[in-house]
Structures are given as C-alpha cells and as structure tokens.
Short mmCIF file of the C-alpha atoms (twelve columns), coordinates in Angstrom:
data_MODEL
# 
_entry.id   MODEL 
# 
loop_
_atom_site.group_PDB 
_atom_site.id 
_atom_site.type_symbol 
_atom_site.label_atom_id 
_atom_site.label_alt_id 
_atom_site.label_comp_id 
_atom_site.label_asym_id 
_atom_site.label_seq_id 
_atom_site.Cartn_x 
_atom_site.Cartn_y 
_atom_site.Cartn_z 
_atom_site.pdbx_PDB_model_num 
ATOM 1  C CA . MET A 1  14.331  -7.315 -4.643 1 
ATOM 2  C CA . ARG A 2  14.916  -7.512 -0.774 1 
ATOM 3  C CA . ILE A 3  12.094  -6.010 1.159  1 
ATOM 4  C CA . PRO A 4  12.694  -4.284 3.994  1 
ATOM 5  C CA . PRO A 5  11.269  -5.281 7.632  1 
ATOM 6  C CA . PRO A 6  7.983   -3.212 8.630  1 
ATOM 7  C CA . LEU A 7  9.238   0.220  10.510 1 
ATOM 8  C CA . ASP A 8  7.525   -0.120 14.170 1 
ATOM 9  C CA . PHE A 9  6.073   2.839  15.241 1 
ATOM 10 C CA . ASP A 10 4.275   3.065  18.627 1 
ATOM 11 C CA . VAL A 11 2.394   6.069  18.805 1 
ATOM 12 C CA . ARG A 12 1.634   5.409  22.775 1 
ATOM 13 C CA . PRO A 13 4.282   7.801  24.201 1 
ATOM 14 C CA . LEU A 14 3.081   10.694 22.171 1 
ATOM 15 C CA . LEU A 15 -0.582  10.271 22.805 1 
ATOM 16 C CA . ALA A 16 1.108   9.988  27.019 1 
ATOM 17 C CA . GLN A 17 2.774   13.082 25.945 1 
ATOM 18 C CA . GLY A 18 -0.516  14.810 24.410 1 
ATOM 19 C CA . LYS A 19 1.129   15.168 21.319 1 
ATOM 20 C CA . ALA A 20 -1.135  14.556 18.035 1 
ATOM 21 C CA . PRO A 21 0.985   11.766 16.414 1 
ATOM 22 C CA . LEU A 22 -0.476  11.988 12.954 1 
ATOM 23 C CA . PRO A 23 2.773   14.443 11.738 1 
ATOM 24 C CA . ALA A 24 4.835   11.900 13.340 1 
ATOM 25 C CA . ILE A 25 3.242   8.732  11.303 1 
ATOM 26 C CA . LEU A 26 2.973   10.784 7.967  1 
ATOM 27 C CA . ASN A 27 6.743   11.463 8.571  1 
ATOM 28 C CA . ALA A 28 7.286   7.907  9.149  1 
ATOM 29 C CA . VAL A 29 5.230   6.688  5.846  1 
ATOM 30 C CA . ALA A 30 7.202   9.504  3.873  1 
ATOM 31 C CA . ASN A 31 10.795  7.720  4.543  1 
ATOM 32 C CA . LEU A 32 9.438   4.471  4.218  1 
ATOM 33 C CA . GLU A 33 12.003  2.644  2.455  1 
ATOM 34 C CA . GLU A 34 10.834  1.065  -1.278 1 
ATOM 35 C CA . ALA A 35 8.248   -1.800 -0.726 1 
ATOM 36 C CA . GLN A 36 8.416   -1.077 3.041  1 
ATOM 37 C CA . ALA A 37 5.470   -1.873 5.528  1 
ATOM 38 C CA . LEU A 38 4.669   0.437  8.604  1 
ATOM 39 C CA . ARG A 39 3.702   -1.462 11.725 1 
ATOM 40 C CA . LEU A 40 2.007   0.995  14.265 1 
ATOM 41 C CA . ILE A 41 0.669   0.326  17.438 1 
ATOM 42 C CA . ALA A 42 -1.766  2.509  18.976 1 
ATOM 43 C CA . PRO A 43 -4.688  2.299  22.163 1 
ATOM 44 C CA . PHE A 44 -7.171  2.480  19.442 1 
ATOM 45 C CA . ASP A 45 -8.125  1.844  15.879 1 
ATOM 46 C CA . PRO A 46 -7.268  5.021  14.284 1 
ATOM 47 C CA . ALA A 47 -10.236 4.289  11.332 1 
ATOM 48 C CA . PRO A 48 -8.955  7.982  10.013 1 
ATOM 49 C CA . LEU A 49 -5.232  7.036  9.187  1 
ATOM 50 C CA . ARG A 50 -6.817  3.936  7.691  1 
ATOM 51 C CA . ASP A 51 -8.314  5.821  5.185  1 
ATOM 52 C CA . LEU A 52 -6.001  8.411  4.706  1 
ATOM 53 C CA . LEU A 53 -3.333  5.670  4.231  1 
ATOM 54 C CA . ALA A 54 -5.560  4.070  1.812  1 
ATOM 55 C CA . GLN A 55 -6.093  6.596  -0.353 1 
ATOM 56 C CA . ARG A 56 -2.425  7.097  -0.268 1 
ATOM 57 C CA . GLY A 57 -2.019  3.466  -1.750 1 
ATOM 58 C CA . PHE A 58 -1.792  1.422  1.315  1 
ATOM 59 C CA . ASP A 59 -3.312  -1.781 2.504  1 
ATOM 60 C CA . CYS A 60 -4.059  -2.154 6.270  1 
ATOM 61 C CA . LEU A 61 -4.006  -5.540 8.434  1 
ATOM 62 C CA . THR A 62 -5.205  -4.609 11.912 1 
ATOM 63 C CA . SER A 63 -5.517  -6.921 14.669 1 
ATOM 64 C CA . GLU A 64 -6.524  -5.665 18.814 1 
ATOM 65 C CA . ASP A 65 -4.735  -8.045 21.698 1 
ATOM 66 C CA . ARG A 66 -7.149  -8.903 25.137 1 
ATOM 67 C CA . ASN A 67 -5.497  -5.713 26.656 1 
ATOM 68 C CA . GLY A 68 -6.963  -3.181 23.523 1 
ATOM 69 C CA . VAL A 69 -3.598  -2.285 22.068 1 
ATOM 70 C CA . TRP A 70 -4.186  -2.207 18.229 1 
ATOM 71 C CA . THR A 71 -1.544  -3.386 15.835 1 
ATOM 72 C CA . LEU A 72 -1.618  -1.900 12.045 1 
ATOM 73 C CA . VAL A 73 0.313   -3.096 9.522  1 
ATOM 74 C CA . PHE A 74 0.235   -0.706 6.774  1 
ATOM 75 C CA . SER A 75 1.870   -1.907 3.122  1 
ATOM 76 C CA . PRO A 76 1.924   -0.139 -0.010 1 
ATOM 77 C CA . ARG A 77 0.046   -1.500 -2.401 1 
ATOM 78 C CA . GLN A 78 1.970   -3.788 -5.492 1 
ATOM 79 C CA . GLY A 79 2.336   -1.543 -8.882 1 
ATOM 80 C CA . VAL A 80 1.041   2.093  -6.758 1 
# 
C-alpha cells in the first residue's frame, strides 16, 4: 500500500483573521486519504486538539522551532 505524503495545514492565517481553526482542522482530518497523516503548523501547542485527535485514533509527534512555531504530525494509528 502506498502511503500518501502528509497533508500540510497551516492554521496561522486563520488565526490572524480571527477565525477558529478547529472546524477547518476537523474537515481536513475527515478528508485524509487512508493512512495519510496531517502536518499542522501552529503558533502554539494545541494540547486540546492533540487529546481530541488521540481519541479519534491519531498519534502525534510535536516539535517547536526557535521562533515558537509548532509542527504537529497527526498519524493514524495502525489498525484503527
């Protein structure tokens, strides 16, 4: 099975417009291909989102760069 590359989603433009990013994030998750991960770029660590997607069967790897930009890769758990 070919695993597609992660879908990149940067929430910073939505936040800059004063929009809540959660609906767009959940829409992106709903439209992922089988076994595809979501690579989220955010200006902070969205811990509640990590918990929500963990409940929906995703593991998360996080990193923060020196400018305070967070990259979170949500990958579907095997067999979920």
